[in-house]
N, CA and C atoms as a LAMMPS dump frame, in Angstrom:
ITEM: TIMESTEP
0
ITEM: NUMBER OF ATOMS
162
ITEM: BOX BOUNDS ff ff ff
-5.0000000000000000e+02 5.0000000000000000e+02
-5.0000000000000000e+02 5.0000000000000000e+02
-5.0000000000000000e+02 5.0000000000000000e+02
ITEM: ATOMS id mol type element x y z
1 1 1 N -195.005 398.111 -355.435
2 1 2 C -196.096 397.449 -355.874
3 1 3 C -196.936 398.601 -356.747
4 2 1 N -197.304 399.677 -356.07
5 2 2 C -198.089 400.528 -356.745
6 2 3 C -197.515 401.062 -358.259
7 3 1 N -196.226 401.317 -358.054
8 3 2 C -195.516 401.762 -359.227
9 3 3 C -195.661 400.596 -360.324
10 4 1 N -195.705 399.483 -359.918
11 4 2 C -195.82 398.318 -360.963
12 4 3 C -197.182 398.286 -361.349
13 5 1 N -198.178 398.543 -360.693
14 5 2 C -199.533 398.449 -361.081
15 5 3 C -199.713 399.841 -362.069
16 6 1 N -199.208 400.744 -361.55
17 6 2 C -199.448 402.192 -362.778
18 6 3 C -198.736 401.711 -363.962
19 7 1 N -197.593 401.152 -364.066
20 7 2 C -197.006 400.83 -365.295
21 7 3 C -197.783 399.841 -366.161
22 8 1 N -198.418 398.94 -365.538
23 8 2 C -199.228 397.996 -366.156
24 8 3 C -200.541 398.639 -366.801
25 9 1 N -201.221 399.522 -366.068
26 9 2 C -202.123 400.298 -366.413
27 9 3 C -201.786 401.417 -367.673
28 10 1 N -200.852 402.029 -367.353
29 10 2 C -200.252 402.91 -368.476
30 10 3 C -199.764 401.976 -369.761
31 11 1 N -199.359 400.934 -369.616
32 11 2 C -199.048 400.07 -370.915
33 11 3 C -200.431 399.495 -371.497
34 12 1 N -201.198 399.049 -370.751
35 12 2 C -202.592 398.698 -371.464
36 12 3 C -203.373 399.626 -371.838
37 13 1 N -203.05 400.947 -371.302
38 13 2 C -203.949 402.264 -372.086
39 13 3 C -203.168 402.574 -373.246
40 14 1 N -201.873 402.331 -373.321
41 14 2 C -200.973 402.619 -374.664
42 14 3 C -201.392 401.762 -375.864
43 15 1 N -201.446 400.56 -375.41
44 15 2 C -201.906 399.66 -376.498
45 15 3 C -203.07 399.648 -377.001
46 16 1 N -204.279 399.804 -375.924
47 16 2 C -205.739 400.353 -376.416
48 16 3 C -205.631 401.561 -377.297
49 17 1 N -205.068 402.419 -376.971
50 17 2 C -205.045 403.557 -377.741
51 17 3 C -204.564 403.455 -379.21
52 18 1 N -203.418 402.767 -379.463
53 18 2 C -202.745 402.398 -380.593
54 18 3 C -203.625 401.495 -381.324
55 19 1 N -204.308 400.612 -380.901
56 19 2 C -205.103 399.589 -381.654
57 19 3 C -206.382 400.32 -381.807
58 20 1 N -206.943 401.001 -381.211
59 20 2 C -208.023 402.143 -381.587
60 20 3 C -207.777 403.021 -382.953
61 21 1 N -206.623 403.639 -382.887
62 21 2 C -206.151 404.337 -383.984
63 21 3 C -206.014 403.41 -385.113
64 22 1 N -205.53 402.332 -385.114
65 22 2 C -205.183 401.461 -386.206
66 22 3 C -206.327 400.974 -386.679
67 23 1 N -207.227 400.513 -385.684
68 23 2 C -208.736 399.839 -386.343
69 23 3 C -209.626 400.995 -386.912
70 24 1 N -209.389 402.209 -386.423
71 24 2 C -210.05 403.351 -387.105
72 24 3 C -209.767 403.853 -388.521
73 25 1 N -208.337 403.527 -388.598
74 25 2 C -207.812 403.779 -390.1
75 25 3 C -208.447 402.81 -390.91
76 26 1 N -208.445 401.533 -390.579
77 26 2 C -208.844 400.505 -391.37
78 26 3 C -210.537 400.62 -391.424
79 27 1 N -211.159 400.852 -390.433
80 27 2 C -212.572 401.147 -390.559
81 27 3 C -212.938 402.374 -391.542
82 28 1 N -212.238 403.616 -391.567
83 28 2 C -212.281 404.734 -392.382
84 28 3 C -212.284 404.098 -393.9
85 29 1 N -211.168 403.409 -394.045
86 29 2 C -210.94 403.089 -395.498
87 29 3 C -212.232 402.128 -396.069
88 30 1 N -212.707 401.273 -395.272
89 30 2 C -213.514 400.215 -395.575
90 30 3 C -214.943 401.095 -395.774
91 31 1 N -215.085 402.046 -394.848
92 31 2 C -216.381 402.848 -394.957
93 31 3 C -216.484 403.668 -396.035
94 32 1 N -215.291 404.366 -396.434
95 32 2 C -215.47 405.291 -397.751
96 32 3 C -215.754 404.454 -398.837
97 33 1 N -215.182 403.137 -398.959
98 33 2 C -215.479 402.364 -400.029
99 33 3 C -216.926 401.916 -400.221
100 34 1 N -217.287 401.294 -398.878
101 34 2 C -218.571 400.67 -399.048
102 34 3 C -219.631 401.426 -397.748
103 35 1 N -219.768 402.665 -397.98
104 35 2 C -220.514 403.286 -396.852
105 35 3 C -221.961 402.999 -396.956
106 36 1 N -222.521 402.567 -397.926
107 36 2 C -223.837 402.244 -397.794
108 36 3 C -224.243 400.774 -397.225
109 37 1 N -223.301 399.875 -397.525
110 37 2 C -223.567 398.491 -397.008
111 37 3 C -223.246 398.74 -395.402
112 38 1 N -222.26 399.339 -395.076
113 38 2 C -221.832 399.584 -393.653
114 38 3 C -222.953 400.338 -392.888
115 39 1 N -223.547 401.265 -393.546
116 39 2 C -224.667 401.91 -392.763
117 39 3 C -225.919 400.978 -392.845
118 40 1 N -226.195 400.111 -393.962
119 40 2 C -227.322 399.271 -393.575
120 40 3 C -227.014 398.18 -392.601
121 41 1 N -225.792 397.665 -392.536
122 41 2 C -225.6 396.63 -391.603
123 41 3 C -225.495 397.283 -390.115
124 42 1 N -225.053 398.584 -389.955
125 42 2 C -225.085 399.276 -388.505
126 42 3 C -226.489 399.586 -388.097
127 43 1 N -227.378 399.824 -389.037
128 43 2 C -228.851 400.319 -388.715
129 43 3 C -229.528 398.924 -388.5
130 44 1 N -229.165 397.939 -389.06
131 44 2 C -229.776 396.421 -388.693
132 44 3 C -229.316 396.048 -387.319
133 45 1 N -228.149 396.253 -386.763
134 45 2 C -227.684 395.863 -385.544
135 45 3 C -228.318 397.025 -384.689
136 46 1 N -228.516 398.216 -384.872
137 46 2 C -229.258 399.12 -384.091
138 46 3 C -230.651 398.517 -383.678
139 47 1 N -231.359 398.188 -385.052
140 47 2 C -232.727 397.696 -384.721
141 47 3 C -232.701 396.514 -383.849
142 48 1 N -231.869 395.663 -384.012
143 48 2 C -231.921 394.11 -383.369
144 48 3 C -231.794 394.612 -381.794
145 49 1 N -230.726 395.61 -381.541
146 49 2 C -230.471 395.944 -380.006
147 49 3 C -231.729 396.581 -379.567
148 50 1 N -232.634 397.53 -380.445
149 50 2 C -233.696 397.905 -379.863
150 50 3 C -234.673 396.845 -379.741
151 51 1 N -234.893 395.981 -380.545
152 51 2 C -235.777 394.836 -380.404
153 51 3 C -235.646 394.045 -379.368
154 52 1 N -234.251 393.612 -378.872
155 52 2 C -234.044 392.779 -377.614
156 52 3 C -234.431 393.547 -376.219
157 53 1 N -234.384 394.777 -376.367
158 53 2 C -234.828 395.553 -375.266
159 53 3 C -236.317 395.519 -374.822
160 54 1 N -237.15 395.309 -376.034
161 54 2 C -238.779 395.16 -375.93
162 54 3 C -239.224 393.766 -375.168
């Protein structure tokens, strides 16, 4: 049972790492093409998070 649990966690970890790499590549391409828009959107989201804490 423990071995099965370890295999499940290792599989989930591998899938998560692969998706992180894939999405990072997509985000990098989008960021280099539209860095001003991405920075403005991220800044607005950060401000909204800060505002919701008050």
